[in-house]
C-alpha positions in Angstrom: 0.2 -0.1 0.2 1.2 3.3 -1.1 0.6 6.3 1.7 0.6 9.9 0.3 2.9 10.6 2.9 6.0 8.4 2.4 9.3 10.2 1.2 7.6 13.3 2.3 10.3 16.0 3.0 9.6 19.6 3.5 12.6 21.9 4.7 12.8 25.5 4.8 16.2 28.0 4.4 16.0 31.5 4.0 17.2 31.9 0.3 16.0 35.5 0.1 16.4 38.5 2.5 12.4 38.4 3.1 12.0 34.7 2.9 11.5 33.4 6.7 13.5 30.2 7.6 11.1 29.1 9.8 7.2 28.4 9.9 4.4 26.8 10.4 3.7 22.8 8.7 -0.1 22.1 8.1 -1.2 18.5 7.0 -4.4 17.7 6.9 -5.6 14.3 6.6 -9.1 12.8 5.8 -9.4 9.4 7.2 -11.7 6.8 5.4 -11.8 3.1 6.7 -12.2 0.6 4.0 -12.7 -3.1 4.0 -11.5 -5.5 0.9 -12.7 -8.2 0.2 -10.9 -10.7 -2.4 -12.5 -13.0 -4.6 -10.1 -16.0 -3.9 -10.0 -15.5 0.0 -13.3 -14.7 1.9 -11.5 -12.9 4.8 -11.9 -8.9 4.7 -9.0 -6.8 4.8 -8.9 -3.9 6.9 -7.0 -0.9 5.7 -7.7 3.0 5.7 -7.5 5.1 3.1 -6.5 8.6 3.3 -5.6 11.7 1.4 -3.1 15.2 2.7 -3.3 18.4 1.7 -0.6 20.7 2.8 0.0 24.2 3.9 2.8 26.3 4.7 3.0 30.0 6.8 5.9 31.4 7.3 6.4 32.7 10.9 6.9 36.4 10.6 7.2 39.1 13.9 3.6 40.5 13.3 1.9 37.5 13.1 1.3 35.3 16.1 2.1 31.5 14.3 3.9 29.0 16.0 6.9 27.3 13.9 6.1 23.9 13.7 4.3 20.7 12.1 0.9 20.5 12.9 -1.2 17.4 11.7 -5.4 17.4 11.6 -7.4 14.5 10.6 -10.7 14.3 9.4 -12.2 11.1 10.5 -14.4 9.7 8.0 -17.9 8.2 9.4 -19.0 6.0 6.5 -17.3 3.0 5.1 -16.3 1.8 2.2 -16.8 -1.6 1.2 -15.0 -3.2 -1.9 -15.9 -6.7 -2.5 -15.0 -9.0 -5.5 -18.2 -10.7 -7.2 -17.5 -13.4 -10.0 -20.2 -12.6 -12.7 -22.2 -14.9 -14.1 -22.1 -16.4 -18.0 -26.0 -14.7 -18.0 -25.0 -11.8 -16.9 -22.0 -11.3 -19.7 -24.6 -12.3 -22.1 -26.6 -9.4 -21.2 -24.6 -6.9 -21.2 -23.6 -8.4 -25.0 -27.0 -8.2 -26.2 -27.3 -5.0 -24.9 -24.5 -3.7 -26.6 -25.7 -4.9 -30.2 -29.1 -3.6 -29.5 -27.1 -0.2 -28.4 -25.4 -0.2 -32.1 -28.7 -1.3 -33.7 -30.5 1.3 -32.3 -27.9 4.3 -32.8 -27.0 3.0 -36.8 -31.1 3.3 -37.2 -31.0 6.7 -35.7 -28.1 7.4 -38.1 -29.8 5.9 -41.0 -33.3 7.9 -40.7 -31.6 11.3 -40.8 -29.7 10.5 -43.5 -32.5 9.4 -45.7 -35.0 12.1 -44.1 -31.8 14.3 -45.3 -32.0 12.7 -48.9 -35.5 12.8 -49.1 -35.7 16.7 -48.4 -33.0 17.4 -51.0 -34.7 15.7 -53.7 -37.7 17.3 -53.1 -35.7 20.8 -53.0 -34.6 20.0 -56.5 -38.0 18.9 -58.0 -39.5 22.0 -57.3 -36.5 24.4 -58.0 -36.3 25.8 -54.7 -32.3 23.9 -54.2 -29.9 26.6 -55.5 
């Protein structure tokens, strides 16, 4: 499992005369509990998914900010359950029939538009309104 904060390093140095070398590093973490059940093994694997947003505020004499590293957690009350299931052959056959039916429907609509367009052009040519 890859975590968003793995191999993360933050370092500040005073490269410019106005840049402050210290400040406040803030990390906002959103944690979502997750349960994963693979197809072969029916034992659920419990884990957490999380995303991270980071923010840095320079410490200045006017502002009242403390230098340091701060972590803010937002724990989700909803659990994500991922379960692999094997679909049946009839489900596969139904999906294939739906795709074929959709292709025939779109082809019928396109054919109808071309037919009506051709008929309209022929009518205009017969009465001499097509220039």
